[in-house]
C-alpha positions in Angstrom: -0.2 -0.2 0.1 1.3 3.3 -0.9 0.5 7.0 -0.2 2.0 10.2 0.8 0.6 10.0 4.2 -1.3 7.7 6.2 -3.9 8.1 8.6 -6.4 6.1 11.0 -10.0 6.4 11.8 -12.2 3.3 13.1 -15.1 4.3 10.4 -14.6 6.1 7.3 -17.7 6.9 5.5 -17.2 7.9 1.6 -19.8 10.3 0.7 -21.2 13.5 2.4 -24.7 13.4 1.0 -27.8 12.8 2.9 -27.2 9.3 3.7 -23.6 9.4 4.5 -24.3 12.3 7.1 -26.9 10.5 8.6 -25.1 7.5 9.2 -22.2 9.6 10.8 -24.8 11.3 13.0 -26.5 8.2 14.4 -23.2 6.3 15.1 -22.0 9.6 16.9 -25.4 9.7 18.7 -24.6 5.7 19.8 -21.0 7.2 21.0 -18.9 6.1 17.9 -17.2 9.3 17.2 -13.8 7.7 15.7 -15.5 8.4 12.2 -14.2 10.4 9.3 -16.3 11.6 6.5 -15.1 12.3 3.3 -16.6 14.3 0.7 -15.5 14.9 -2.7 -17.2 18.3 -3.3 -19.0 20.0 -0.8 -21.5 18.4 1.5 -24.7 17.6 0.2 -23.7 18.9 -3.3 -24.6 15.8 -5.3 -28.3 14.2 -5.5 -29.1 15.3 -2.3 -29.9 18.6 -3.6 -32.0 17.6 -6.4 -34.6 15.4 -3.9 -37.9 16.5 -4.1 -38.7 15.8 -0.5 -41.6 14.0 -0.3 -42.4 12.9 3.2 -45.0 9.8 3.2 -45.1 6.7 4.7 -47.1 5.0 1.8 -45.0 1.7 1.0 -46.2 -1.8 0.3 -42.6 -3.1 2.2 -43.4 -3.0 5.7 -39.8 -2.1 6.8 -39.8 0.7 4.4 -43.0 2.0 5.8 -41.6 1.6 9.6 -38.6 3.4 8.1 -40.4 6.3 6.8 -42.6 6.5 10.1 -39.3 7.2 12.3 -38.4 9.6 9.4 -41.7 11.5 10.3 -41.0 11.3 14.1 -37.6 12.8 13.6 -38.5 15.7 11.1 -41.2 16.8 13.5 -38.9 17.1 16.1 -35.8 18.3 14.4 -35.3 21.4 16.2 -35.2 19.7 19.4 -33.2 16.6 18.1 -30.8 18.7 15.5 -31.1 21.8 17.0 -32.4 23.5 13.8 -35.3 24.1 11.2 -34.6 21.5 8.3 -37.5 23.0 6.1 -40.0 20.2 6.9 -43.6 21.3 6.5 -46.2 19.0 7.7 -48.8 19.8 5.1 -50.4 16.3 5.1 -49.6 13.6 2.2 -52.6 12.2 0.1 -52.5 9.3 -2.6 -55.4 8.9 -5.1 -55.7 5.8 -7.0 -58.4 4.3 -9.7 -60.3 1.4 -9.4 -58.1 -0.9 -10.3 -56.0 -0.1 -7.3 -58.4 0.2 -4.5 -57.9 -3.0 -3.0 -53.8 -2.3 -2.6 -54.6 0.8 -1.2 -56.8 -0.8 1.5 -54.2 -3.3 2.3 -51.6 -0.8 2.5 -53.6 1.6 5.0 -54.0 -1.5 7.0 -50.8 -2.2 7.2 -49.4 1.0 8.0 -52.3 1.5 10.9 -50.7 -1.7 12.4 -47.2 0.0 12.4 -48.8 3.0 14.1 -48.7 5.6 11.2 -51.7 7.8 11.5 -53.4 7.4 8.2 -57.0 7.6 7.1 -59.1 6.4 4.1 -61.2 9.5 2.8 -63.4 10.6 0.1 -62.9 13.0 -2.7 -65.1 15.5 -0.9 -62.4 15.4 1.9 -59.7 15.7 -0.5 -61.5 19.0 -2.2 -61.7 20.4 1.5 -57.9 19.8 1.6 -57.2 21.0 -1.9 -59.7 23.5 -3.1 -60.3 23.3 -6.9 -58.9 19.7 -7.4 -60.8 17.7 -10.2 -61.2 13.9 -9.1 -63.2 12.2 -11.4 -60.7 10.0 -12.3 -59.9 8.4 -8.9 -61.8 6.1 -7.0 -60.1 6.0 -3.5 -57.8 8.0 -1.5 -55.6 7.7 1.6 -54.5 10.6 3.6 -51.6 10.9 6.2 -52.0 14.1 8.2 -48.6 14.0 9.6 -47.0 13.7 5.9 -45.8 16.5 3.8 -42.5 17.6 2.2 -39.1 19.0 3.4 -35.7 20.3 2.3 -33.1 17.6 1.8 -30.2 19.8 1.6 -31.0 21.5 4.8 -31.7 18.1 6.5 -28.3 16.7 5.5 -26.5 19.9 6.5 -28.2 19.4 10.0 -27.1 15.8 10.2 -23.5 16.9 9.5 -23.6 19.5 12.0 -24.9 17.4 14.7 -22.5 14.9 14.0 -19.6 17.2 14.1 -20.4 18.9 17.5 -20.4 15.1 18.9 -16.8 14.6 17.7 -17.3 13.1 13.8 -14.6 14.7 11.6 -15.8 16.0 8.0 -13.6 16.6 5.4 -15.0 18.4 2.2 -12.9 18.6 -1.5 -11.5 15.0 -0.6 -12.1 12.8 -3.5 -11.4 9.2 -2.7 -10.3 7.4 -5.6 -10.0 3.8 -4.8 -10.5 1.4 -1.6 -7.6 -0.3 -0.3 -7.8 -4.1 0.0 -5.2 -6.5 2.1 -4.1 -9.7 0.1 -7.0 -11.7 1.1 -9.1 -9.0 -0.3 -10.6 -7.4 2.8 -11.2 -3.6 2.5 -8.9 -1.8 5.3 -9.2 1.8 4.0 -9.1 4.3 1.4 -6.8 6.2 -1.0 -7.7 10.1 -1.8 -6.7 11.9 -4.9 -3.9 13.7 -3.4 -2.3 10.4 -2.2 -3.4 10.3 1.5 -3.9 6.9 2.8 -6.6 6.2 5.5 -6.6 3.1 6.9 -9.9 1.7 9.3 -11.8 -1.0 10.5 -14.7 -0.5 8.2 -15.5 1.6 5.1 -18.9 2.9 4.6 -19.8 3.5 1.1 -22.4 6.1 0.9 -22.0 7.7 -2.9 -25.3 7.4 -4.4 -25.1 6.9 -8.2 -21.1 7.1 -8.0 -21.1 4.1 -5.7 -20.5 1.3 -8.5 -17.1 2.5 -9.4 -15.5 2.9 -6.2 -17.0 -0.7 -5.1 -15.3 -2.0 -8.1 -12.0 -1.0 -6.8 -12.4 -3.7 -4.2 -13.5 -6.4 -6.6 -17.5 -5.8 -5.6 -20.2 -5.4 -8.4 -23.2 -3.2 -7.3 -26.1 -3.9 -9.3 -26.8 -0.2 -9.2 -27.8 2.2 -12.3 -28.2 6.2 -12.6 -31.9 6.7 -13.5 -32.7 10.3 -14.6 -35.9 12.0 -13.4 -37.4 15.4 -14.5 -39.1 17.7 -12.3 -40.7 20.9 -13.7 -41.8 23.8 -11.3 -45.1 25.7 -12.4 -46.5 29.2 -11.7 -50.3 28.6 -11.5 -50.9 32.5 -12.1 -51.3 32.9 -8.4 -49.4 31.4 -5.3 -51.0 28.0 -4.4 -52.3 28.0 -1.0 -51.0 25.6 1.8 -52.3 22.0 0.5 -51.2 18.6 0.5 -48.6 16.9 -1.1 -50.6 14.7 -3.7 -49.5 11.6 -5.2 -51.3 10.9 -8.0 -51.3 6.9 -9.0 -53.8 7.3 -11.9 -51.8 9.8 -14.0 -48.5 8.5 -12.3 -47.2 11.9 -11.1 -46.7 13.6 -7.6 -47.5 17.4 -7.0 -46.3 19.6 -3.8 -46.5 23.5 -3.0 -43.0 24.9 -2.8 -42.4 27.8 -0.4 -42.8 30.5 -2.9 -46.4 28.9 -3.9 -45.2 27.2 -7.1 -46.1 23.7 -7.8 -43.5 21.2 -7.9 -44.6 18.0 -10.2 -42.3 15.0 -10.7 -43.0 11.6 -12.3 -44.1 8.3 -10.6 -44.0 6.2 -14.1 -40.8 4.0 -14.1 -41.6 1.4 -16.8 -39.1 3.2 -19.1 -36.4 4.3 -17.1 -33.8 6.7 -18.8 -30.4 5.2 -17.5 -27.8 8.3 -17.5 -24.3 9.2 -16.8 -24.5 10.8 -13.6 -21.5 13.4 -14.1 -23.3 13.9 -18.3 -27.0 14.4 -18.2 -29.1 17.2 -19.6 -30.1 19.0 -16.0 -33.5 20.2 -17.3 -36.8 18.7 -18.6 -37.5 18.0 -22.3 -39.7 19.6 -24.0 -41.7 16.4 -24.1 -41.8 16.1 -20.4 -43.0 19.7 -19.9 -46.0 18.8 -22.2 -46.8 15.8 -20.8 -46.2 16.9 -17.2 -48.6 20.1 -17.6 -51.2 18.1 -19.4 -51.4 15.8 -16.5 -51.3 18.7 -13.8 -54.1 20.5 -15.9 -55.9 17.3 -16.0 -56.7 17.6 -12.0 -56.1 21.1 -11.9 -58.3 22.6 -14.8 -58.9 25.8 -12.9 -55.3 27.1 -12.8 -55.6 30.9 -13.3 -52.7 31.4 -15.9 -50.4 28.5 -15.7 -46.8 28.9 -17.0 -43.6 26.9 -16.6 -41.5 28.6 -14.0 -38.3 26.4 -14.2 -37.1 22.8 -14.6 -34.4 20.4 -13.4 -33.3 16.8 -13.3 -31.4 14.6 -11.0 -30.8 11.2 -10.9 -31.7 8.3 -8.5 -29.5 5.3 -7.9 -31.9 2.6 -8.5 -31.3 -1.4 -7.8 -33.1 -4.1 -9.6 -36.0 -4.1 -7.1 -36.1 -0.4 -6.5 -35.0 -0.6 -3.2 -31.6 -0.1 -1.2 -28.6 -2.0 -0.2 -28.0 -1.6 3.7 -25.5 -3.7 5.3 -22.3 -5.6 4.9 -20.9 -6.1 1.3 -19.4 -9.8 0.2 -15.9 -8.4 1.3 -14.6 -7.9 4.8 -14.5 -4.1 6.0 -17.2 -2.5 3.2 -20.5 -1.4 4.5 -23.0 -0.4 2.1 -25.5 2.4 1.9 -26.6 2.6 -1.6 -29.2 2.2 -4.1 -31.9 4.3 -2.4 -34.0 4.6 -5.5 -35.9 7.7 -4.6 -36.7 6.8 -1.0 -33.5 8.2 0.5 -34.8 11.7 1.9 -37.8 10.2 4.1 -35.9 7.3 5.4 -32.7 8.9 6.0 -32.9 9.0 9.8 -33.9 5.4 9.8 -31.3 4.7 7.4 -28.7 6.2 9.9 -30.0 4.3 12.8 -30.0 0.9 10.9 -26.7 1.3 9.6 -25.5 2.4 13.1 -27.0 -0.3 14.4 -25.7 -3.1 12.2 -22.3 -1.7 12.2 -22.0 -1.6 16.0 -24.6 -4.6 17.3 -24.9 -6.6 13.7 -28.9 -6.0 14.1 -31.4 -3.9 14.1 -32.8 -2.4 17.0 -36.1 -1.7 15.5 -38.5 -4.8 15.6 -40.6 -3.1 12.6 -37.3 -3.1 10.3 -35.7 -6.4 9.7 -32.3 -5.2 8.2 -31.5 -8.7 6.6 -34.3 -7.4 4.1 -31.8 -5.0 2.6 -29.0 -7.2 2.1 -26.6 -7.1 -0.9 -27.2 -10.9 -1.6 -30.5 -10.9 -2.4 -30.5 -10.3 -6.0 -28.0 -13.3 -6.4 -30.5 -15.1 -4.2 -33.7 -14.5 -6.4 -35.1 -12.7 -3.5 -35.7 -9.0 -4.5 -37.7 -6.9 -1.6 -41.1 -6.5 -3.4 -44.1 -4.8 -2.1 -46.8 -6.8 -0.4 -49.5 -4.9 -2.2 -48.2 -3.6 -5.3 -50.1 -0.6 -7.4 -50.5 -1.4 -11.0 -48.2 1.2 -13.0 -46.3 2.1 -10.2 -45.1 -0.9 -8.5 -41.3 0.3 -8.7 -41.6 3.2 -6.2 -44.2 1.9 -3.5 
């Protein structure tokens, strides 16, 4: 092993985005502060800032629903727990389905209630009272989470980092890790940075999202992760949108939430034909076709918009796995721990990701009986046992 300088830490976390910082924070809360976070750019400068920030517990995988519920509880008490406002706005969350998806809607609501999630089945009149002017003729059933809403992933990640630092974790920015260091038997023993610095450790936590496959490959670990480009548009209705719930439209396969300035953020829930992209070279705005489709869908359920126009657009990349669920746990080589493949779920479950990773790193088992850490194991794909929704929705199964 070579390097101009050699340093040591018990745990090195590669990636200073939302998930890496969540792991650092929760490790520190558990008393493990011999932790070094390495970020190649500035904290949360990658895909964290592209998150749409939806907060909901509506999943068909019980462990994910439980993780999201823990996230809601942390976000609700963020100023107490993290010492700052993280931009969470508890506007409520509504999911609307067509006749073909009423049965899974009811089954999922029953499962969520069993987990302790406050959620109700409501009718169209109740939705209209929450969002005046919404057109719901295409919908048959609705569920409402009053404690859901939306938040700011960048502010949240920075809050995790600040809390971790306050507890003793070291964080270095502009510190690019170029490869993992392995010993003669293939165990990972550290990292090498672009400046030649070698940092030896007991465990490397890989939390680099869409960029994780290249680094994992330096330790001989193939990651089944691809970067899926996702486009978002911001729509000015012609007058500011009042405070309304986040709305998940599983009929037209879109989601809508209010921005702080009154614009509407509109995103895609149709992943039947994913666009795989280079995370370092992709179009960072919506295409004309996407804008036309998104505005058309939006106009279908909000036909009374006074003077709708495109305010702006952008795009980001999900780090998707074959089952659209994360990998959280040991890699198939000693010394490497994975927290990757969040597939668009990462913001809402990030507090629980940090907690589960800390549990597995320090104790080897999840501390939450509702979250089975083994479900997120790396080997599930080779075993032919992908993690799937118990009650999938037709048309939106990948993200539910």
